[in-house]
C-alpha distance (Angstrom), angle and dihedral (degrees) to the residues before:
residue distance angle dihedral
M1 . . .
L2 3.78 . .
L3 3.78 117.6 .
T4 3.80 128.3 -138.4
A5 3.77 134.3 -150.9
S6 3.78 119.3 -94.2
H7 3.80 117.9 -106.5
G8 3.80 91.8 -113.2
A9 3.79 95.3 51.7
R10 3.81 95.8 84.3
E11 3.80 95.1 67.4
N12 3.80 91.9 46.0
Y13 3.80 92.4 51.7
L14 3.79 94.7 49.2
G15 3.78 94.1 51.8
G16 3.79 90.8 -153.3
K17 3.81 95.6 -59.4
S18 3.79 123.1 137.2
G19 3.78 124.2 -130.2
M20 3.78 132.4 61.8
R21 3.76 135.8 -63.3
I22 3.79 109.1 -131.1
V23 3.80 129.9 -173.6
I24 3.81 113.5 -156.1
K25 3.80 117.6 -163.0
I26 3.80 113.9 -165.4
G27 3.80 117.3 -164.5
T28 3.78 129.4 -138.0
S29 3.81 91.4 -112.9
L30 3.82 88.0 64.5
I31 3.79 101.6 35.8
A32 3.78 101.7 44.9
P33 3.80 113.7 9.9
G34 3.77 107.0 -178.8
G35 3.80 90.7 5.6
E36 3.83 97.9 -67.4
I37 3.83 120.8 110.1
D38 3.81 109.4 -114.1
T39 3.82 98.5 -139.4
H40 3.80 92.6 173.1
L41 3.81 93.3 57.3
L42 3.81 92.8 43.7
R43 3.81 90.3 51.0
G44 3.79 89.1 52.7
I45 3.81 90.3 53.8
V46 3.82 95.1 46.0
D47 3.80 91.3 47.4
Q48 3.81 88.3 62.0
F49 3.83 91.9 62.2
D50 3.81 114.6 110.6
L51 3.80 91.5 -146.7
S52 3.80 94.8 172.2
R53 3.79 92.2 61.6
N54 3.80 112.7 20.8
E55 3.80 135.8 51.7
Y56 3.80 116.9 -128.3
L57 3.78 135.0 -163.0
I58 3.80 119.2 -173.8
V59 3.79 123.7 -150.9
T60 3.77 104.3 -163.5
S61 3.77 128.9 -164.9
G62 3.78 123.7 -174.7
A63 3.82 104.3 81.9
I64 3.79 95.3 120.6
A65 3.80 92.9 42.5
A66 3.81 91.5 48.2
G67 3.79 90.3 47.6
M68 3.79 90.5 53.6
S69 3.79 90.6 64.0
G70 3.80 91.5 46.0
L71 3.80 90.1 53.7
N72 3.82 94.1 40.0
L73 3.80 93.5 -117.9
K74 3.80 116.7 156.2
K75 3.81 98.1 -164.3
R76 3.79 133.2 41.0
P77 3.82 108.1 -97.4
G78 3.78 118.4 -110.3
D79 3.80 98.1 -155.7
V80 3.81 123.3 76.9
P81 3.84 99.7 -128.6
R82 3.82 91.5 53.9
M83 3.82 91.0 47.1
Q84 3.80 89.7 50.6
A85 3.80 90.2 51.6
C86 3.80 90.8 50.0
A87 3.80 90.9 48.8
A88 3.81 92.2 51.6
V89 3.81 92.6 50.7
G90 3.79 94.2 40.9
Q91 3.79 95.6 47.8
S92 3.80 90.0 59.9
K93 3.81 90.5 50.4
L94 3.81 91.2 48.2
M95 3.80 95.2 51.4
H96 3.78 91.5 46.8
T97 3.81 87.9 53.9
Y98 3.81 94.0 49.3
E99 3.81 92.2 46.7
R100 3.81 89.5 55.1
L101 3.82 92.7 46.4
F102 3.82 92.7 52.1
F103 3.81 96.0 38.7
G104 3.80 109.5 134.4
K105 3.82 91.0 8.5
K106 3.79 110.3 64.6
V107 3.77 141.6 -14.3
V108 3.82 112.8 -110.9
A109 3.80 128.7 -150.4
Q110 3.78 130.3 -160.2
L111 3.81 122.3 -132.6
L112 3.81 119.8 -179.7
L113 3.80 109.3 -165.9
S114 3.79 138.1 -173.9
S115 3.79 132.3 -164.3
D116 3.83 89.1 -97.0
D117 3.80 88.9 68.6
F118 3.81 88.4 67.0
T119 3.81 100.1 39.5
S120 3.81 100.7 46.0
A121 3.80 112.2 76.8
V122 3.79 93.0 -148.8
R123 3.80 94.9 48.0
Y124 3.80 91.1 44.5
R125 3.81 91.7 54.8
N126 3.80 89.9 46.7
L127 3.81 89.7 51.4
Q128 3.81 91.8 49.7
N129 3.80 91.5 48.4
T130 3.80 92.4 49.5
L131 3.79 92.7 48.8
A132 3.80 91.8 46.3
E133 3.80 91.5 53.3
L134 3.81 93.8 45.8
L135 3.79 92.4 50.3
S136 3.79 92.5 46.3
L137 3.82 87.8 55.0
G138 3.81 91.5 51.7
V139 3.81 93.8 -110.2
V140 3.82 122.6 148.8
P141 3.83 108.8 -134.0
I142 3.81 114.3 -141.4
V143 3.81 107.0 -156.6
N144 3.78 130.0 -167.6
E145 3.77 139.0 157.0
N146 3.78 115.6 -88.5
D147 3.79 91.1 -113.8
S148 3.79 96.0 156.1
V149 3.82 91.7 64.2
S150 3.80 112.1 14.0
V151 3.80 111.2 76.9
R152 3.80 91.9 -173.0
E153 3.80 91.2 65.1
L154 3.80 91.7 52.0
E155 3.78 89.2 50.3
G156 3.78 91.8 54.1
A157 3.81 109.4 -88.6
F158 3.80 84.0 141.4
G159 3.79 122.0 33.6
D160 3.79 100.9 -117.7
N161 3.82 91.3 -57.5
D162 3.80 92.8 -55.4
E163 3.79 94.0 108.3
L164 3.80 89.9 39.5
S165 3.80 90.3 56.9
S166 3.81 91.8 50.6
L167 3.80 92.1 49.3
L168 3.79 90.1 48.2
A169 3.81 92.6 48.8
T170 3.79 90.1 51.8
A171 3.82 92.9 45.9
V172 3.81 93.1 55.8
K173 3.82 94.3 35.9
A174 3.79 91.4 -120.7
D175 3.78 120.9 -166.0
W176 3.80 92.7 -141.8
L177 3.79 140.7 19.1
L178 3.79 114.7 -164.3
L179 3.80 115.4 -167.1
L180 3.81 104.2 -159.0
T181 3.78 114.9 -158.6
N182 3.80 140.3 155.2
V183 3.83 96.0 -96.4
D184 3.81 131.7 66.3
G185 3.81 94.4 -107.0
F186 3.79 134.0 -77.8
L187 3.79 105.3 -10.7
I188 3.81 119.8 -159.9
P189 3.84 118.4 -149.2
N190 3.80 109.8 -109.6
G191 3.78 105.3 -170.5
D192 3.80 111.9 -106.2
K193 3.79 91.2 -18.0
K194 3.79 129.0 88.5
P195 3.84 111.7 -71.8
R196 3.80 112.8 -95.7
L197 3.81 121.4 -122.1
Q198 3.80 114.1 -124.1
R199 3.80 102.4 -139.3
T200 3.82 99.4 -168.7
I201 3.80 133.9 20.4
R202 3.79 115.0 -171.4
K203 3.79 96.6 171.4
L204 3.78 127.8 21.8
T205 3.80 110.3 -135.3
A206 3.79 135.0 -176.4
A207 3.80 88.5 -110.9
I208 3.81 91.0 57.8
E209 3.81 92.2 47.1
A210 3.81 90.2 50.7
Q211 3.82 89.5 63.6
C212 3.81 94.1 59.6
D213 3.77 123.6 117.2
G214 3.81 125.7 -132.4
R215 3.77 132.0 -85.6
S216 3.78 126.9 -75.0
S217 3.79 119.4 -102.2
L218 3.82 94.9 -114.3
G219 3.81 102.4 29.0
R220 3.79 130.7 60.3
G221 3.78 101.8 -139.6
G222 3.76 124.6 64.8
M223 3.79 128.3 177.8
I224 3.80 96.3 -58.0
S225 3.80 88.9 58.9
K226 3.80 90.3 52.5
L227 3.79 92.9 48.2
R228 3.79 92.0 52.2
A229 3.80 91.6 46.1
A230 3.81 90.1 50.3
K231 3.79 90.1 50.7
L232 3.81 91.8 50.7
A233 3.81 94.3 48.9
S234 3.80 95.2 43.2
E235 3.80 89.8 52.1
G236 3.81 85.9 55.2
G237 3.81 91.3 57.3
V238 3.81 98.7 -96.2
H239 3.81 126.4 133.6
V240 3.81 107.6 -126.4
A241 3.80 133.3 -167.1
I242 3.80 131.8 178.9
V243 3.80 106.2 -150.7
S244 3.78 141.7 161.8
G245 3.78 110.6 -91.4
R246 3.80 88.6 -156.7
H247 3.80 92.0 67.9
P248 3.85 108.7 103.4
Q249 3.83 90.4 -132.3
S250 3.79 98.9 33.1
I251 3.81 95.5 139.6
R252 3.81 99.9 44.0
Y253 3.80 94.3 39.5
G254 3.80 92.2 43.8
I255 3.80 92.0 54.4
S256 3.81 92.5 44.4
R257 3.84 87.4 49.9
K258 3.79 93.9 -123.0
I259 3.80 91.6 127.4
G260 3.79 138.1 20.4
T261 3.79 134.8 24.4
Y262 3.80 115.9 -54.6
F263 3.81 128.1 -150.4
P264 3.82 112.1 -165.8
P265 3.82 116.7 -143.4
R266 3.76 116.0 -100.0
R267 3.78 120.4 -136.4
R268 3.78 113.6 -92.6
K269 3.78 116.2 -109.7
């Protein structure tokens, strides 16, 4: 059973500061296309952060893909031990990249999580306490699955960090979750014409899920994973948008609903 944040946690996390709390999930297709970390694109995303006003948490994919380049592997491994090795190598490369991108701006912290961190009451409280302290100190948490150790994550306990980002957003009572990907949002097939962008989804249905495409070659998620993550976070009271991370104003435009697919928060039960 997944756990949720208490109703009083939001005020404690904010520490009296104004602004928004925003979780940014960056997919493998953006971070490491072809297995190489795209530092230029990541810098463009980080440069959009209004660090003086808002609090940010990053859920980063790309460890296995980044590790492939470090180990000179051309194709994503199919066996778990090799994927774990790639994740261990790639995670180091990822954190080094984020530390350089935030140098002189913010201190970053690494958190490697597994599904147990959201199903054990004790571990969940520990996670919330750690995140609360990091945010109160002005640190930007960089979160990823614990792929180098946890086999369940490699086998799909999380959907390529999409579900992880929604659980994290709910745990910290985030205002927004932005799922950055390499497409404009949820695109609906439109016959022989260009697929149509669905601007708002208020309720995820089986019919909507049936229109999803497949997974990416390097990641494990795909659009259906993002839709389900958006549903989970929006049911937890979070505004969610699936937007193109290649847009130069993906964060600001995503929040202002000028681009992407928006999921309005649903009232808490």
